[in-house]
N, C-alpha and C positions, 0 to 999 in steps of 0.2 A: 881879777878872776871872778868876782861876784857878778860882773856884768854879763858873763857868758851863761850863767845859770838859766835865765829866762829862755834863751835860745836853745839850750840843751833840753830844757823841759818841753819846749814847743816841739823840738825834733823827736823827743821820746813819745810824746802824745801822737804825733803824726805817724811814727813808726807803728805804734800800738794800734791805731785806727786802721792803718793799711793792713796790718797782720790780721786783725779781726775780720775785716772785709774779705780778705783772701780766704781765710778759713771758712767763713760763711758761704762764700761762693763754692768752695770745694764741697762742703756739706750738701749744698743744693744739687750740684752735678752728681755727686756720689749717690744721693737719694734717688735721683731720676734713673741713674743706671740700675740701682737696686730695684726700683719699681718695675722697669722693663724686664729684668731677670725674673722677678716674682711673677709678673703677668705671664711670661712664657712658661715658667715652671708650673704654674697652676693650670695651664691649658692641657687638654688631653693630647696625648702623643699617639696619633694613629698613623698619619703619613708625614707629619711635620709641616704640612702646608699652612695650617692655622698659625703656627709659631712664626713661620717665615713671612706671614702677611702683616706682622706688627711693623708699624712705621712711625718714626719720630720726625716731626716737622716743626718749623718755626712759623708756619702759616696754617690757618684753619683749613680743614679738609673740604674738598668739593665732593659732594656725594653723587654718585652715579650708580648705575647697575652694572655689575660684572657677572658673567656666567658663573654658575655654581662650580664648574670644573676648572676655573682659572688656577693656574699653577704659579706660585710665587717663588722668587729667588731669595736667597739669604741676603738680608739687608743689615746684618749685624754691624759691619764696619761703618756703613753710612749712618746708622742710628747712633753709634758711639761717637762718631765725628760731629754729628749735629748736637749731641749733648755737650761735648767738650767745647764747642764753639758758642754755646749759649752765654750771652752777656749776663752780668749779675742781676739786672732788672728784667731779664728776658722771660718770655713765655714759650713753652714748648707744648705741642699737641701730640698725644700718643694715641694712635688709632690701630684698629685691626681691619684690614682690607677684605679679608675673606667674606664673601657674600653670606655664607652660612653661619658666621660667627654669632650673630644675635640669637639664632635658633639654638645653637649649641650652648650658649651661655644661659639663656632664659627658658629654653624649652619650646616645644611646638607640638602641634597636632599634625601628624603626617598625612599624606594623601590617602593612606590606608585607614585613617581614623584612629590610629594608635597615638597615645600621648607619649611624647618623648620628653622626659623631665630635663630641666636645665641643670647644668653643672656649676653655674655661678662662679666661674673662674675670674671674671672681671670684677665682680663684687668682692670676692675674697682678696683680690689684689688691691683694690681701692682701699679696703679697710686696713691694709697693712701700711699705708703711707705714713701715718704719724709715728709708728714704731720704727720705720726705716729712717726717718729724719732724726728721731731721738738717738738711734744707734750710731748713725754717722756723726752726729754732733758730739756724742760722748767720745767717740774715737778721735775727735779733733780737740778734745778738752773743753768743749762748749756744752751749754745746756739748752735744750729745745723747749720752747713754750708749748 
């Protein structure tokens, strides 16, 4: 019977390691979901077009110019699926496609010369990242660094 103890211990360590890796990956995915929700919640709700322009990708974005009146469709399902498919060591890119998003976030001077102050929704969302990770880690019985 004593001969089985090293194998039992090895199996217990393997199970523990697998469990920690799974929980860490779940925290990663939950935090990204939470970030996208926070980003969209911080955005102004005028027409909803800005919120619909949020896209999650596993590839860096190719920047081009879109007309200011571009209408975006709801990509929530695709964004959630992309987050769920992210591998443990994966990288996701979260972007806002609406051409006016930078002006809305950081502010701009209009063609009429009026200063339109920024709303800084992207900056507020980015500053929430560490708190999101900590919250989801605590929910999984883990500690975030």
